[in-house]
SERO-4910 file (N, C-alpha, C, O; in steps of 0.05 Angstrom, whole numbers):
BEGIN
 pado doro    nc1    nc2    nc3   cac1   cac2   cac3    cc1    cc2    cc3    oc1    oc2    oc3
  Met    A    691    893    374    697    871    356    719    853    368    739    863    377
  Gln    A    714    827    368    734    808    380    760    809    364    760    814    340
  Lys    A    782    805    378    808    805    365    813    778    352    807    757    363
  Met    A    823    779    327    829    754    313    849    737    329    846    712    329
  Gln    A    868    749    342    887    734    358    874    719    380    881    696    386
  Asp    A    854    731    394    840    717    415    824    693    405    823    672    416
  Ile    A    810    698    382    795    676    369    812    653    362    806    630    368
  Gln    A    835    659    350    853    638    342    865    623    366    870    599    365
  Glu    A    871    638    387    881    625    411    862    605    423    869    583    431
  Ala    A    836    613    424    815    595    434    812    571    416    810    548    425
  Arg    A    812    576    390    810    554    370    833    535    373    829    511    375
  Asp    A    858    546    375    881    529    376    881    512    402    889    489    401
  Phe    A    871    523    424    869    508    448    850    484    445    856    462    453
  Ile    A    827    489    432    807    468    429    818    446    411    815    422    417
  Ile    A    830    453    388    840    432    370    864    418    380    871    396    371
  Ser    A    877    430    401    900    416    413    890    393    432    905    376    439
  Lys    A    864    395    439    853    375    457    838    353    444    834    332    456
  Thr    A    830    356    419    813    336    405    819    337    375    826    357    364
  Ser    A    815    314    363    818    312    334    792    318    319    792    319    295
  Tyr    A    770    322    334    745    328    321    746    355    307    758    374    317
  Arg    A    734    357    284    732    382    269    702    386    262    693    378    240
  Pro    A    687    399    279    658    402    276    650    420    252    664    439    246
  Thr    A    628    412    240    616    429    219    589    440    227    578    458    214
  Ile    A    578    429    248    552    438    259    556    448    287    567    433    304
  Gly    A    546    472    294    547    482    321    520    484    333    500    489    319
  Met    A    518    482    359    493    484    373    497    500    399    515    496    414
  Ile    A    479    520    403    478    535    428    453    527    442    431    531    432
  Leu    A    456    514    466    433    502    480    424    520    503    440    526    521
  Gly    A    399    528    502    388    546    521    379    534    547    385    510    553
  Ser    A    366    550    564    358    541    591    342    516    591    322    513    577
  Gly    A    352    496    606    338    471    609    340    452    585    329    430    585
  Leu    A    355    460    564    357    444    539    385    432    536    390    419    515
  Gly    A    402    436    555    430    426    553    432    396    551    453    386    543
  Thr    A    412    382    560    414    352    559    416    341    531    423    318    528
  Leu    A    410    358    511    414    348    484    443    340    479    449    322    464
  Ala    A    461    354    493    490    348    490    496    320    500    516    308    491
  Asp    A    479    309    517    483    282    527    478    261    505    486    238    508
  Glu    A    465    269    483    460    251    461    485    249    443    485    231    425
  Ile    A    504    266    446    528    266    429    546    241    436    553    237    459
  Ala    A    552    226    415    568    201    419    598    208    420    607    227    408
  Asn    A    612    191    435    641    195    438    648    223    445    666    235    431
  Pro    A    636    235    465    639    264    470    666    271    482    678    255    497
  Phe    A    676    294    475    698    306    489    689    333    500    679    350    486
  Thr    A    691    335    527    680    358    541    702    377    551    721    367    563
  Ile    A    699    403    547    718    422    557    702    443    573    685    456    562
  Pro    A    709    447    598    696    468    614    703    495    602    725    499    593
  Tyr    A    684    514    602    689    540    592    713    553    606    728    569    594
  Ser    A    716    547    632    737    560    648    765    553    637    784    568    643
  Glu    A    767    532    621    794    525    610    799    537    583    822    538    574
  Ile    A    778    547    570    782    557    542    789    587    544    775    603    556
  Pro    A    811    595    531    819    623    532    797    642    523    785    637    502
  Tyr    A    792    662    539    773    684    532    744    676    533    727    693    527
  Phe    A    737    652    541    709    644    545    700    655    572    714    655    591
  Ala    A    675    665    572    663    673    597    651    649    612    654    626    603
  Lys    A    637    654    633    623    633    648    596    643    657    595    664    671
  Ser    A    575    629    649    548    638    656    541    629    684    547    607    693
  Glu    A    527    647    698    516    640    724    486    634    723    474    629    744
  Ala    A    475    633    699    446    628    696    439    600    704    454    581    698
  Val    A    416    597    717    407    570    724    401    553    699    389    563    680
  Gly    A    410    528    700    405    510    677    427    511    656    423    500    634
  His    A    450    524    662    472    526    643    496    512    655    505    520    676
  Ala    A    507    492    641    528    476    652    556    487    647    575    478    659
  Asn    A    559    506    629    585    519    623    605    498    613    628    496    623
  Glu    A    597    483    592    614    463    580    611    464    550    590    468    539
  Leu    A    634    459    537    634    456    508    637    426    502    656    413    512
  Val    A    618    414    487    618    386    482    622    382    452    606    392    436
  Ile    A    642    366    444    648    360    416    646    330    412    657    315    428
  Gly    A    633    322    390    631    294    385    614    288    361    613    305    342
  Glu    A    600    265    361    585    256    337    556    255    344    548    245    365
  Leu    A    540    265    325    511    263    328    499    257    301    501    273    282
  Lys    A    486    234    299    473    226    274    492    227    250    485    236    228
  Gly    A    517    218    255    537    216    234    551    242    228    568    242    209
  Lys    A    545    263    242    557    289    237    575    296    261    569    289    284
  Thr    A    596    311    256    613    321    277    602    348    286    600    367    270
  Val    A    595    350    312    582    374    323    597    385    347    612    370    360
  Val    A    592    410    352    602    423    377    578    437    390    564    452    376
  Ala    A    574    432    415    551    442    429    559    458    454    576    449    469
  Met    A    547    481    457    550    497    481    528    489    501    504    493    496
  Lys    A    536    477    524    517    471    545    516    495    563    529    497    583
  Gly    A    499    514    555    498    539    569    510    562    552    530    558    538
  Arg    A    497    585    554    506    608    538    510    632    557    504    630    581
  Phe    A    520    653    546    525    678    561    503    698    554    496    701    531
  His    A    493    712    574    472    731    570    481    760    574    497    765    592
  Tyr    A    470    778    559    475    806    562    467    815    590    480    832    602
  Tyr    A    445    804    601    435    813    627    453    805    650    451    816    672
  Glu    A    472    786    645    490    779    666    513    799    669    530    797    687
  Gly    A    514    818    651    535    839    652    557    834    633    577    849    632
  Phe    A    555    813    616    575    808    596    572    829    574    550    838    568
  Thr    A    595    835    561    593    851    537    583    834    514    583    809    516
  Leu    A    573    846    493    563    830    471    586    816    456    582    796    443
  Asp    A    611    827    459    634    812    448    637    786    464    643    765    452
  Glu    A    634    787    490    636    762    506    613    743    500    617    719    499
  Val    A    589    754    497    566    737    491    569    722    465    562    698    463
  Thr    A    581    735    445    583    723    418    610    711    412    613    699    390
  Phe    A    629    713    430    656    702    424    655    673    417    670    665    398
  Pro    A    640    655    430    639    627    422    630    623    393    639    604    380
  Val    A    613    640    382    605    638    354    629    642    336    633    627    317
  Arg    A    645    662    342    670    667    327    688    642    328    701    635    308
  Val    A    690    630    351    708    607    355    697    583    339    712    569    326
  Met    A    671    579    340    659    558    324    665    561    294    672    542    281
  Lys    A    662    586    285    669    591    257    698    584    251    704    572    230
  Ala    A    716    592    269    744    586    265    750    556    266    769    546    254
  Leu    A    733    541    280    735    511    281    726    498    255    732    474    250
  Gly    A    710    512    239    700    501    214    670    497    213    660    485    195
  Val    A    656    508    233    627    505    234    614    522    212    620    545    209
  Glu    A    596    509    197    582    522    175    553    528    181    541    547    172
  Asn    A    541    510    197    513    512    205    510    515    235    522    499    250
  Leu    A    495    535    244    493    540    273    463    538    281    446    553    271
  Leu    A    458    520    300    431    517    311    430    531    338    445    524    356
  Ile    A    414    552    340    411    567    365    384    561    378    363    563    365
  Thr    A    384    553    403    359    547    417    356    565    441    376    576    451
  Asn    A    332    567    450    326    583    474    300    574    487    284    560    474
  Ala    A    296    581    512    271    579    525    260    607    528    274    625    537
  Cys    A    235    611    520    224    638    520    194    639    525    181    618    528
  Gly    A    183    663    526    155    667    531    139    670    505    149    683    487
  Ala    A    115    660    504     98    663    481     83    689    483     70    695    503
  Val    A     84    705    462     69    730    460     44    725    443     23    737    449
  Asn    A     46    709    423     23    701    406      3    685    423     10    664    433
  Lys    A    -21    695    426    -41    682    443    -50    654    433    -62    639    447
  Glu    A    -44    648    407    -52    623    396    -31    601    403    -37    577    399
  Phe    A     -8    609    413     12    590    420      8    580    449     -7    593    464
  Lys    A     20    557    455     16    545    482     43    538    494     62    530    480
  Pro    A     45    540    521     70    531    534     75    501    528     56    485    528
  Gly    A     99    494    523    106    467    517    109    462    487    117    441    479
  Glu    A    102    482    471    105    480    442    133    490    434    146    505    449
  Leu    A    141    482    410    166    492    399    160    511    376    140    509    362
  Met    A    177    531    373    173    551    352    198    554    335    220    559    346
  Leu    A    195    552    310    217    557    291    218    587    286    199    599    278
  Ile    A    242    598    290    245    627    287    247    634    258    265    625    244
  Thr    A    229    651    249    230    660    221    244    687    218    255    693    196
  Asp    A    244    703    239    257    729    238    258    739    268    248    726    286
  His    A    271    762    272    273    772    299    270    802    300    273    816    281
  Leu    A    264    811    325    263    840    331    284    845    352    285    832    373
  Asn    A    302    863    347    322    871    367    311    895    382    311    918    372
  Leu    A    302    890    407    290    911    423    308    922    445    300    936    463
  Val    A    334    915    443    352    922    465    367    948    459    377    961    478
  Gly    A    367    957    435    379    983    429    409    983    425    422   1004    426
  Thr    A    420    959    422    449    957    416    453    934    397    434    920    390
  Asn    A    478    930    388    483    910    367    512    899    372    530    914    378
  Pro    A    515    873    369    542    861    374    563    870    354    587    864    358
  Leu    A    555    882    332    575    890    312    584    919    315    600    929    299
  Ile    A    573    934    335    581    961    339    611    963    346    621    947    362
  Gly    A    625    982    333    653    985    337    668    980    311    656    975    291
  Pro    A    695    981    312    711    977    288    705    950    276    702    930    291
  Asn    A    703    948    249    698    923    236    723    910    227    741    923    216
  Asn    A    726    884    232    748    868    222    739    854    196    722    836    198
  Asn    A    748    863    173    739    852    148    746    822    145    734    809    128
  Asp    A    765    813    160    771    784    160    750    767    173    747    743    168
  Leu    A    734    780    190    712    766    203    685    769    189    668    751    191
  Gly    A    682    791    174    656    795    160    654    823    150    670    841    157
  Thr    A    634    828    133    631    854    121    621    875    141    608    868    161
  Arg    A    626    900    136    618    922    154    588    923    157    577    927    179
  Phe    A    573    920    135    544    922    135    531    896    125    523    894    102
  Pro    A    528    876    143    517    851    135    487    853    129    472    868    142
  Asp    A    478    837    110    450    836    102    435    817    121    443    794    124
  Leu    A    414    827    134    399    811    153    371    805    142    352    800    157
  Ser    A    368    805    115    342    800    104    334    770    107    310    764    105
  Gln    A    353    753    113    346    725    118    366    714    138    384    698    132
  Val    A    362    723    163    380    714    185    377    684    189    397    669    192
  Tyr    A    352    674    189    346    646    195    342    632    168    322    636    155
  Asn    A    361    615    161    364    604    134    339    589    125    329    571    139
  Ala    A    329    595    101    304    584     91    307    554     86    289    538     91
  Glu    A    330    545     77    334    517     71    334    501     97    322    479     98
  Leu    A    348    511    118    348    497    143    320    497    156    312    477    168
  Arg    A    305    518    153    278    519    164    260    499    150    243    486    163
  Gln    A    264    495    124    248    476    110    254    448    120    236    431    123
  Ile    A    279    442    124    287    416    135    274    412    162    263    390    168
  Ala    A    274    432    179    262    430    206    232    424    204    222    408    219
  Met    A    218    438    186    190    433    183    184    405    174    165    393    183
  Glu    A    200    395    155    196    368    145    201    347    166    186    328    168
  Val    A    221    351    183    227    333    204    205    333    225    196    312    235
  Ala    A    196    357    232    174    359    252    149    345    242    135    332    257
  Lys    A    143    349    217    119    336    205    121    305    207    102    292    214
  Ala    A    145    295    199    150    266    200    148    255    228    140    232    232
  Gln    A    155    271    248    155    263    276    128    269    290    125    263    313
  Asn    A    110    281    275     84    289    286     87    308    310     73    306    330
  Thr    A    107    326    307    112    346    328    102    373    319    108    382    297
  Thr    A     87    387    337     78    414    331    102    433    331    115    435    351
  Leu    A    107    446    308    128    465    306    116    491    295    112    494    271
  Arg    A    112    510    313    102    536    306    123    551    290    147    544    291
  Glu    A    115    572    276    133    590    263    128    618    272    104    626    274
  Gly    A    148    634    278    143    660    288    167    678    291    190    669    287
  Val    A    162    703    298    183    723    302    191    724    332    174    725    349
  Tyr    A    216    723    337    227    723    364    237    752    370    251    764    353
  Ser    A    231    762    393    240    788    401    260    786    424    256    770    443
  Trp    A    281    802    422    302    801    443    298    823    463    298    847    456
  Trp    A    295    815    488    291    833    510    315    830    528    324    808    533
  Ser    A    326    852    539    351    850    553    349    834    579    367    819    586
  Gly    A    326    836    593    324    823    619    342    838    639    353    859    632
  Pro    A    347    827    663    337    802    673    308    803    683    296    781    687
  Ala    A    297    826    687    268    827    695    251    819    672    256    826    648
  Tyr    A    230    805    678    210    798    657    196    824    648    196    844    662
  Glu    A    183    823    625    170    846    614    144    852    629    133    835    642
  Thr    A    136    877    628    110    885    640     88    878    621     93    874    597
  Pro    A     63    877    630     41    872    612     40    893    589     34    886    567
  Ala    A     45    919    596     45    939    575     67    934    554     63    939    531
  Glu    A     90    925    564    112    920    545    105    896    527    112    896    503
  Ile    A     91    876    538     83    854    521     62    863    500     63    853    477
  Arg    A     44    880    508     25    891    488     40    905    465     33    903    442
  Met    A     61    920    473     77    934    453     91    914    435     91    917    410
  Ile    A    103    894    447    118    874    431    100    859    412    107    854    389
  Arg    A     75    853    421     56    840    403     48    859    380     46    850    357
  Thr    A     44    884    386     37    904    366     59    907    345     54    911    322
  Leu    A     84    904    354    107    906    335    110    881    318    124    882    298
  Gly    A     95    860    324     95    837    307    110    812    316    115    794    301
  Ala    A    117    811    342    132    788    352    112    767    362     90    773    371
  Asp    A    121    742    361    106    719    371    117    708    397    103    693    410
  Ala    A    142    715    403    154    705    427    175    725    437    184    742    421
  Val    A    182    724    462    202    742    473    221    727    491    213    710    507
  Gly    A    247    734    489    267    721    505    291    739    509    292    761    499
  Met    A    311    729    523    334    745    532    360    736    519    381    740    531
  Ser    A    359    724    496    383    714    483    379    712    453    362    724    442
  Thr    A    397    696    440    394    687    412    401    708    391    417    703    373
  Val    A    390    732    393    393    752    372    422    760    368    432    762    346
  Pro    A    437    766    390    465    773    386    481    751    372    497    757    353
  Glu    A    477    726    380    492    704    368    484    701    339    501    695    322
  Ala    A    458    704    333    449    701    305    461    723    287    470    717    265
  Ile    A    462    748    297    474    770    281    503    764    275    512    768    252
  Val    A    518    756    295    547    751    291    551    727    273    570    727    257
  Ala    A    534    707    275    536    684    257    532    692    228    547    682    210
  Val    A    512    708    223    508    718    196    531    735    186    540    732    163
  His    A    542    751    204    565    768    197    589    750    189    605    757    172
  Ala    A    590    726    202    612    707    196    605    688    173    620    669    168
  Asn    A    583    693    159    574    678    136    567    649    143    574    630    129
  Met    A    555    645    167    545    619    175    515    618    170    501    638    169
  Lys    A    505    594    165    476    589    163    464    585    190    475    569    206
  Val    A    442    599    196    431    598    223    403    586    223    387    591    206
  Leu    A    398    569    243    371    559    248    365    565    277    381    559    295
  Gly    A    341    576    283    334    582    310    309    568    319    289    568    304
  Ile    A    309    555    342    286    541    353    281    550    382    299    549    398
  Ser    A    257    558    387    249    567    414    232    546    427    214    534    415
  Cys    A    236    541    453    218    526    469    200    546    484    210    561    501
  Leu    A    175    545    479    156    564    491    149    553    519    133    535    521
  Thr    A    161    565    539    158    554    566    135    566    582    127    555    602
  Asn    A    125    589    573    104    603    588     91    623    570    102    631    549
  Met    A     67    632    578     54    655    564     66    680    576     70    682    600
  Ala    A     73    699    559     86    724    568     68    739    588     44    734    589
  Cys    A     80    758    602     66    772    624     41    786    614     40    799    593
  Gly    A     20    783    630     -5    797    624    -25    781    608    -49    788    607
  Ile    A    -16    759    596    -35    743    580    -51    725    599    -76    723    595
  Leu    A    -38    713    618    -52    698    639    -48    713    665    -28    726    670
  Asp    A    -67    710    683    -66    723    709    -50    707    728    -60    695    747
  Gln    A    -23    706    723     -6    691    741     23    702    739     30    712    718
  Pro    A     38    700    760     66    710    760     84    693    743     77    669    738
  Leu    A    107    704    735    126    689    719    150    682    737    157    696    756
  Ser    A    163    658    731    186    650    747    205    634    729    196    620    710
  His    A    230    635    735    250    619    720    246    589    726    253    573    709
  Asp    A    236    583    749    231    555    756    212    542    736    215    519    728
  Glu    A    192    558    728    172    549    709    185    544    682    179    525    668
  Val    A    204    562    674    218    559    649    233    532    648    231    517    629
  Ile    A    247    526    669    263    501    670    244    477    671    250    457    658
  Glu    A    222    479    686    203    457    688    191    450    661    189    426    654
  Val    A    181    470    647    168    465    621    188    456    600    182    439    583
  Ala    A    212    467    601    233    458    582    239    428    586    244    414    566
  Ala    A    237    419    611    242    390    616    219    373    604    224    351    594
  Leu    A    195    384    604    172    369    594    174    365    563    165    345    553
  Val    A    185    385    550    186    385    520    212    373    510    217    371    486
  Arg    A    229    366    529    257    357    523    257    334    502    273    335    484
  Glu    A    240    314    506    241    291    488    235    298    459    250    290    441
  Asn    A    214    315    455    208    323    428    229    341    416    236    340    393
  Phe    A    240    358    434    261    376    425    286    361    415    297    366    394
  Ile    A    294    342    431    318    326    424    313    310    399    331    309    381
  Ala    A    290    298    396    284    283    372    284    301    347    294    293    326
  Leu    A    273    325    350    272    344    327    300    352    319    307    351    295
  Val    A    317    360    338    344    369    332    360    346    319    375    351    300
  Lys    A    358    322    330    373    299    319    364    294    290    380    288    273
  Gly    A    338    297    285    328    293    258    338    314    238    345    308    215
  Ile    A    340    339    248    351    360    232    380    356    226    389    359    203
  Val    A    396    350    246    424    346    243    430    323    222    448    325    206
  Glu    A    414    303    223    417    280    205    414    289    176    427    278    158
  Lys    A    397    309    171    391    317    143    407    341    133    407    347    110
  Val    A    421    354    151    437    378    143    462    369    129    478    386    120
***
């Protein structure tokens, strides 16, 4: 569990640099960081300057915190996230969520690029996360609980807020954007899943699989934040099509869907 002193130190550093007080937070996944370029009057802080922040080496992650205005709201966006597969502890992976909460963030939008498990879905589509499967066998809340940060046994019956999901569906419909709904499964990575593992994941009820999001979502709920999750389906998961998987494809397809993704998120932020 993160130390309250560390969280406050990171928070104090950020508020010493800017007068912005964000109420909406965004974690931007692989190839989706350009959404932060839509933020007006931005103030950017490299992760390397923020106390106790890690630095991602993943391709497509800029390692910057951007604070500013989007559709009349004050937002803070992570251009790049930290992954468990990079060797970070789950405390390090989720530390920015704690800091966002300390800054005053009430609503957290978590995005990712992931593989489609549901055969009815197509690469280039967006998926609204309705629930998740934790397939990694660990949890970011393991260890002593700090009651000042959240309850010992948080309820995960509605991780992804129903009200925010409804707003997302209404915005997508108005924009004529296909927005699938489905269950996201968290796989540790960094190796992609085998065909047999994908068959297992589908049998368990997942519609997509990726290597992020779930730890941040759990910690956000623990911190009493409202969470919205959106996946960019960049490829069909292993074994569905007779072709190899690559991270280059993930970045390429994320770029193709970028315009619709940005429009959707901006529409959601406007209505939150």
